[in-house]
C-alpha positions as CSV (number, residue, x, y, z in Angstrom):
1,X,-20.9,21.0,-11.2
2,X,-19.8,18.8,-14.1
3,X,-18.6,20.4,-17.3
4,X,-20.1,18.9,-20.4
5,X,-17.4,18.7,-23.1
6,X,-19.7,16.7,-25.4
7,X,-22.1,19.6,-26.2
8,X,-21.7,21.0,-29.7
9,X,-21.5,24.8,-30.1
10,X,-24.6,26.5,-31.6
11,X,-24.4,27.6,-35.3
12,X,-24.0,31.5,-35.6
13,X,-27.1,33.2,-37.0
14,X,-25.1,35.0,-39.7
15,X,-22.0,33.8,-41.5
16,X,-19.6,36.3,-40.2
17,X,-15.8,35.9,-40.3
18,X,-14.5,34.0,-37.3
19,X,-12.3,35.9,-34.9
20,X,-8.6,35.0,-35.0
21,X,-7.6,32.3,-32.5
22,X,-5.0,33.5,-29.9
23,X,-1.7,31.9,-30.3
24,X,-1.9,30.5,-26.8
25,X,-5.0,30.6,-24.6
26,X,-3.5,28.7,-21.7
27,X,-6.2,26.0,-21.9
28,X,-5.7,22.6,-23.5
29,X,-8.7,21.3,-25.3
30,X,-7.0,17.9,-25.7
31,X,-6.5,17.3,-21.9
32,X,-8.3,18.4,-18.8
33,X,-6.7,18.1,-15.4
34,X,-9.2,17.7,-12.5
35,X,-8.4,19.7,-9.4
36,X,-10.0,20.7,-6.1
37,X,-11.3,23.9,-7.8
38,X,-12.7,22.0,-10.8
39,X,-13.1,18.4,-9.7
40,X,-15.7,17.1,-12.1
41,X,-16.5,16.9,-15.9
42,X,-19.0,15.0,-18.1
43,X,-17.6,12.0,-20.1
44,X,-20.8,11.3,-22.0
45,X,-24.2,13.0,-22.2
46,X,-27.5,11.2,-21.8
47,X,-28.1,8.6,-24.4
48,X,-24.6,8.8,-25.9
49,X,-22.7,5.6,-26.7
50,X,-18.9,5.5,-26.8
51,X,-16.3,2.7,-27.2
52,X,-13.9,1.3,-24.7
53,X,-12.3,4.0,-22.5
54,X,-8.7,3.4,-21.4
55,X,-7.7,4.3,-17.9
56,X,-3.9,4.5,-17.5
57,X,-1.8,4.6,-14.3
58,X,1.8,5.7,-14.5
59,X,4.2,6.4,-11.7
60,X,7.9,6.9,-10.9
61,X,10.3,4.2,-10.0
62,X,12.5,4.1,-6.9
63,X,9.8,5.6,-4.7
64,X,10.3,3.7,-1.4
65,X,11.8,5.5,1.5
66,X,15.4,4.5,2.3
67,X,15.6,1.5,4.6
68,X,17.2,2.1,8.0
69,X,20.8,1.0,8.4
70,X,20.8,-2.1,10.5
71,X,22.9,-5.2,10.8
72,X,22.2,-9.0,11.1
73,X,18.7,-10.1,11.9
74,X,17.4,-6.5,12.0
75,X,18.7,-5.9,8.5
76,X,16.7,-8.8,7.2
77,X,13.6,-7.5,8.9
78,X,14.2,-4.0,7.4
79,X,14.7,-5.5,4.0
80,X,11.5,-7.4,4.2
81,X,9.6,-4.3,5.3
82,X,11.1,-1.8,2.9
83,X,11.5,-4.1,-0.2
84,X,14.2,-3.6,-2.8
85,X,13.9,0.2,-3.0
86,X,10.8,0.7,-5.3
87,X,7.1,0.2,-5.0
88,X,4.5,-2.0,-6.7
89,X,1.6,0.3,-7.4
90,X,-1.6,-1.4,-8.6
91,X,-4.5,0.1,-10.5
92,X,-8.0,-1.2,-9.7
93,X,-11.6,-0.2,-9.2
94,X,-14.8,-1.0,-7.3
95,X,-17.8,-1.2,-9.5
96,X,-21.6,-1.3,-9.1
97,X,-23.7,-2.1,-12.2
98,X,-27.2,-0.9,-12.8
99,X,-28.6,-4.4,-11.9
100,X,-27.1,-4.0,-8.4
101,X,-24.2,-6.4,-8.8
102,X,-20.9,-5.3,-7.3
103,X,-17.3,-6.3,-7.4
104,X,-13.6,-5.3,-7.7
105,X,-11.2,-5.3,-10.6
106,X,-7.6,-5.7,-9.4
107,X,-4.4,-7.8,-9.9
108,X,-4.7,-9.1,-6.4
109,X,-6.7,-12.3,-6.5
110,X,-6.4,-12.3,-10.4
111,X,-9.7,-10.3,-10.7
112,X,-8.9,-8.9,-14.1
113,X,-12.5,-8.7,-15.3
114,X,-13.9,-8.8,-18.9
115,X,-14.7,-6.1,-21.4
116,X,-17.3,-7.9,-23.6
117,X,-19.5,-9.2,-20.7
118,X,-20.2,-8.2,-17.1
119,X,-18.7,-6.3,-15.5
120,X,-17.6,-4.7,-18.8
121,X,-14.3,-3.6,-17.2
122,X,-10.9,-5.3,-17.8
123,X,-7.4,-4.8,-16.4
124,X,-4.6,-5.5,-18.9
125,X,-2.0,-6.8,-16.5
126,X,0.2,-6.0,-13.5
127,X,3.3,-3.7,-13.8
128,X,5.2,-4.6,-10.6
129,X,8.1,-2.2,-11.2
130,X,6.8,1.1,-12.7
131,X,9.3,0.7,-15.5
132,X,6.8,-0.5,-18.2
133,X,6.4,2.4,-20.6
134,X,2.7,2.1,-20.8
135,X,2.1,1.7,-17.1
136,X,-1.0,-0.2,-16.0
137,X,-4.1,0.0,-18.1
138,X,-7.8,-0.7,-17.4
139,X,-10.6,-0.6,-20.0
140,X,-14.2,0.4,-19.4
141,X,-16.8,-0.4,-22.1
142,X,-19.0,2.7,-22.5
143,X,-21.0,1.3,-25.4
144,X,-23.8,0.8,-22.9
145,X,-23.2,3.4,-20.1
146,X,-26.6,2.7,-18.7
147,X,-25.2,-0.7,-17.6
148,X,-23.2,1.1,-14.9
149,X,-24.2,2.8,-11.8
150,X,-20.8,3.9,-10.4
151,X,-17.1,3.0,-10.7
152,X,-14.4,4.0,-8.1
153,X,-10.9,4.0,-9.6
154,X,-8.2,3.5,-7.0
155,X,-4.5,2.8,-6.7
156,X,-2.8,0.7,-4.0
157,X,0.8,0.4,-2.9
158,X,1.0,-3.4,-2.8
159,X,4.7,-3.7,-2.1
160,X,7.2,-1.2,-0.8
161,X,7.1,1.5,1.8
162,X,4.2,4.0,1.3
163,X,5.6,7.2,-0.1
164,X,3.0,8.8,-2.4
165,X,5.1,12.0,-2.8
166,X,7.9,10.1,-4.4
167,X,5.6,7.9,-6.4
168,X,4.4,10.9,-8.4
169,X,1.5,9.0,-9.8
170,X,-1.0,10.1,-12.4
171,X,-4.1,8.5,-13.8
172,X,-5.3,9.5,-17.3
173,X,-8.7,8.6,-18.8
174,X,-8.8,8.3,-22.6
175,X,-12.5,8.5,-23.7
176,X,-13.2,7.8,-27.4
177,X,-14.8,11.2,-27.6
178,X,-13.7,14.4,-25.9
179,X,-10.5,15.4,-24.2
180,X,-8.3,13.2,-22.1
181,X,-9.0,13.5,-18.3
182,X,-6.0,13.6,-15.9
183,X,-5.9,13.1,-12.2
184,X,-2.6,13.7,-10.3
185,X,-1.9,11.9,-7.0
186,X,-0.4,15.1,-5.7
187,X,-1.7,15.2,-2.1
188,X,1.1,13.3,-0.3
189,X,0.3,10.8,2.4
190,X,3.2,8.5,3.4
191,X,1.3,6.2,5.7
192,X,-1.8,5.1,3.7
193,X,-1.5,2.3,1.1
194,X,-4.7,3.1,-0.9
195,X,-5.8,6.2,-2.8
196,X,-9.3,6.6,-4.1
197,X,-8.6,8.5,-7.3
198,X,-11.8,9.2,-9.3
199,X,-15.5,8.3,-9.1
200,X,-17.5,7.7,-12.3
201,X,-21.3,7.9,-12.0
202,X,-23.9,7.1,-14.6
203,X,-27.2,8.9,-14.3
204,X,-29.9,10.7,-16.3
205,X,-27.4,13.4,-17.4
206,X,-24.9,10.8,-18.7
207,X,-21.6,9.7,-17.2
208,X,-19.5,12.1,-15.1
209,X,-16.1,11.7,-13.5
210,X,-15.2,13.4,-10.2
211,X,-11.8,13.7,-8.7
212,X,-11.3,12.1,-5.2
213,X,-7.6,11.8,-4.4
214,X,-8.6,10.5,-1.0
215,X,-6.0,8.5,0.9
216,X,-7.4,5.5,2.9
217,X,-5.7,3.9,5.9
218,X,-6.1,0.2,5.8
219,X,-7.1,-2.2,3.0
220,X,-9.8,-2.5,0.3
221,X,-12.4,-3.2,2.9
222,X,-11.7,0.2,4.5
223,X,-12.0,1.8,1.0
224,X,-15.4,-0.1,0.7
225,X,-16.6,1.3,4.0
226,X,-15.5,4.9,3.1
227,X,-17.6,4.8,0.0
228,X,-20.4,2.6,1.2
229,X,-20.0,-0.3,-1.3
230,X,-21.2,-3.0,1.2
231,X,-19.1,-5.9,-0.1
232,X,-17.6,-8.8,1.9
233,X,-13.8,-9.1,1.8
234,X,-11.3,-11.9,2.3
235,X,-7.5,-11.9,2.2
236,X,-6.0,-12.4,-1.3
237,X,-2.6,-12.6,-2.9
238,X,-1.0,-12.4,-6.4
């Protein structure tokens, strides 16, 4: 069940002194981490309009598994397979708008989107190293949440050996109202290249976000099949 962090507390019937706030309650009101036990919260309530929500992906460098020691031609093959010792982790999303139009936002194929027109989602750029302080950022325009039906945020290891445990990735949503929402890629799978991270859905109750952290064997088309997007895919490059 989604937790609505946008609901305002009711005013007390009598003006009584407030109870002292404990020094530490163990709960951060500025950040919420979605987990298996509490996978979903509400980003907006019905009829509420927000601004542009930033979605940030950050990860560790040097995450590729060590390349096997080989000589000659085999060494060249190993270098090509394992890369230079790090990974290129990309942030992207599948989207479906209320009018039925569907698409993908990702660096692959230069599908960076637009924030002020359909699909109202835009990717800043492509951090190919993991060393950029701000990581990768995507923006979702929530001024008209009724324009969306669903958005599936995902990460893909574009280059380098799959090693999610070493990548130590985290995606953080920064809505213009309410707490930050954090999803950690903490379920290691060293053979899949794609991880479905979070699903945003817009309905009568507003916009909710639900943790996925589902590792997908294959490509974006396999991610599409898993979540029933129904798009046609072709090979792309960046």
